[in-house]
C-alpha positions in Angstrom: -8.8 -25.6 -110.6 -11.8 -26.9 -112.2 -11.8 -29.3 -109.3 -11.6 -26.8 -106.5 -14.6 -25.1 -108.1 -16.3 -28.3 -107.9 -16.3 -28.8 -104.7 -17.4 -26.0 -103.6 -20.2 -26.1 -105.4 -21.3 -29.2 -103.7 -22.3 -26.9 -100.4 -25.5 -26.2 -100.1 -27.5 -23.8 -98.4 -28.6 -26.1 -96.4 -24.8 -27.0 -95.3 -24.3 -23.5 -95.0 -26.4 -23.0 -92.2 -26.1 -26.2 -90.8 -22.4 -24.8 -90.6 -23.5 -21.1 -88.8 -26.0 -23.1 -86.6 -23.3 -24.9 -85.5 -20.7 -21.7 -84.9 -23.2 -20.0 -82.7 -24.0 -23.2 -80.7 -20.6 -23.4 -80.1 -20.5 -19.5 -79.4 -23.4 -19.9 -77.2 -21.7 -22.3 -75.0 -18.0 -20.7 -75.3 -20.3 -17.5 -73.6 -21.9 -19.7 -71.2 -18.7 -20.7 -70.0 -17.1 -17.2 -69.7 -20.1 -16.2 -67.8 -20.1 -19.0 -65.7 -16.1 -18.5 -65.2 -17.1 -14.8 -63.9 -19.6 -15.2 -62.2 -18.0 -18.3 -60.2 -15.0 -15.8 -60.1 -17.0 -13.0 -58.8 -18.4 -14.9 -56.4 -14.9 -15.7 -55.1 -14.1 -12.2 -54.8 -17.7 -11.7 -53.0 -16.7 -14.4 -50.2 -13.5 -12.7 -50.3 -14.0 -9.1 -49.6 -16.6 -10.7 -47.0 -14.1 -12.7 -44.9 -12.0 -9.9 -45.0 -14.5 -7.1 -43.3 -15.2 -10.0 -40.8 -11.6 -10.3 -39.9 -11.1 -6.8 -39.3 -14.5 -7.1 -37.5 -13.2 -9.5 -35.6 -9.9 -7.6 -35.2 -11.6 -4.4 -34.6 -13.4 -5.8 -31.9 -10.3 -7.8 -30.0 -8.3 -4.4 -29.8 -11.6 -2.7 -28.2 -11.8 -5.8 -25.6 -8.2 -5.8 -25.0 -8.2 -1.9 -24.4 -11.6 -2.3 -22.3 -9.7 -4.7 -20.1 -5.8 -3.1 -20.0 -7.7 0.1 -18.6 -10.1 -2.0 -16.7 -6.8 -3.6 -15.2 -5.4 -0.4 -14.6 -8.3 1.1 -12.8 -8.8 -1.8 -10.8 -5.0 -2.3 -9.8 -4.9 2.2 -8.4 -7.7 1.2 -6.9 -6.4 -2.1 -5.4 -3.1 0.6 -4.7 -5.0 3.0 -2.9 -7.0 0.5 -0.5 -3.4 -1.8 0.1 -2.4 2.2 1.3 -5.2 2.7 3.6 -5.2 -0.5 4.9 -1.5 -0.1 5.8 -2.0 3.7 7.6 -5.1 2.2 9.3 -2.7 -0.9 10.4 0.5 1.7 11.3 -2.0 3.8 13.2 -3.3 0.4 14.8 0.3 -0.9 15.5 1.7 2.7 16.6 -2.0 3.0 18.8 -1.2 -0.8 20.2 2.8 0.1 20.8 1.7 3.7 23.0 -0.9 1.8 25.2 1.8 -0.6 26.3 4.5 1.6 26.7 2.1 4.3 28.8 0.1 1.0 30.7 3.9 -0.1 32.0 4.7 3.1 33.2 1.4 3.5 34.9 2.2 0.3 36.7 5.4 1.1 37.1 4.7 4.8 38.9 1.9 2.5 40.6 4.4 0.8 42.6 6.5 3.9 43.1 3.6 6.3 44.9 0.2 5.9 46.3 -0.1 9.6 45.2 -2.0 10.1 42.2 -0.5 13.4 41.0 3.0 11.8 42.0 2.3 9.0 39.6 1.2 10.9 36.9 4.7 12.7 36.6 6.4 9.7 36.9 4.6 7.8 34.2 5.9 10.7 31.8 9.0 10.5 33.0 9.0 6.5 32.8 7.5 6.7 29.5 10.2 8.2 28.1 12.3 5.8 28.8 10.1 3.5 26.9 9.8 1.8 23.9 8.8 -0.8 21.7 10.6 -3.0 19.3 9.2 -6.2 17.6 6.2 -6.5 20.4 9.0 -6.8 23.0 9.3 -3.2 25.6 12.9 -2.3 25.8 14.7 0.7 27.3 16.2 3.5 26.0 18.5 6.1 27.3 18.0 9.7 27.6 18.1 10.3 24.0 15.7 7.8 22.5 19.1 5.1 21.7 18.2 1.3 22.9 20.2 0.0 26.2 20.5 -3.2 27.7 18.8 -1.7 30.8 15.9 -3.3 32.3 12.5 -2.4 33.4 14.3 -3.3 37.2 17.2 -1.0 35.5 14.7 1.5 34.6 12.8 1.7 38.2 16.1 1.9 39.3 17.2 4.7 38.1 14.2 6.6 38.5 14.1 5.9 41.8 17.2 7.6 42.2 16.8 10.7 39.8 13.1 11.6 41.2 13.6 10.3 45.3 11.2 13.1 46.1 8.1 11.7 44.1 8.4 8.0 45.6 6.6 6.9 48.3 9.0 6.1 51.1 11.5 8.2 49.6 10.4 11.0 52.5 11.6 8.7 55.6 13.9 10.6 57.9 17.1 11.0 57.5 18.7 9.0 54.2 18.2 13.1 52.9 14.5 12.4 50.9 12.5 14.6 49.9 9.9 16.4 52.8 6.7 17.2 51.6 5.5 20.5 52.7 1.6 20.0 52.0 -0.5 21.9 49.3 -0.7 20.5 45.9 2.3 20.1 45.1 3.3 17.5 47.5 6.7 16.0 48.3 8.0 18.7 45.6 8.6 20.6 48.4 12.4 20.1 49.8 14.6 18.2 48.9 17.9 16.9 50.7 21.0 18.3 49.4 22.7 14.6 48.8 19.4 13.7 46.7 19.5 17.4 44.8 22.9 16.4 43.5 22.0 12.9 42.2 19.7 14.1 40.4 20.2 15.5 36.4 20.4 19.3 35.6 17.8 19.9 33.6 15.8 18.2 36.6 17.7 20.5 39.1 16.8 23.4 36.8 13.3 22.3 36.5 12.8 21.9 40.4 14.0 24.5 41.4 12.3 26.6 38.8 8.8 25.0 40.4 9.5 26.4 43.6 11.2 23.2 45.6 14.2 23.6 48.6 16.8 22.0 48.4 17.8 21.5 52.2 21.6 19.9 54.0 21.5 16.7 55.4 
């Protein structure tokens, strides 16, 4: 016990002060180290937050651009669809006009070859055009119901001559029972032989009689 008391009595005030200063210095170092670590963690947290905000902003911007692009594409697609529909309509109309023009042109040519009378040629043209249609850019002959046939334009011309002899030049010659003209605006539609009348379709016979045409015996 005396030895312990003697050992403690050997620490001077200077020793104690030095020990205290050392302890305080160590504490200061620890505090500096902790503060540095805290600062590092705060800086790292701030960087992470900034990167997160930047990523969120990029994602938001990309989403907005994507939505805008999608909407622009939709509008562009719809606009293209409308333009395509408009062009198709114009093309269909053009093709229809070309088809009609070709039919009427051919009918007029055939009619002009059957009579030099303008009025009769117009009537023949109407009858001929009703029997023509355009299929794959080719003129085809149809029957009275509009169904395609294998008949040629020559066959159609012969049929027209048979069904409408009173409208065809040369069919009014003496004998042979062709229509005879009695003058006036109706041209050769006033008189027709019985045999030619019987060779007409029922509808044409009815129209002929209704228009004032007369049937004479052969």
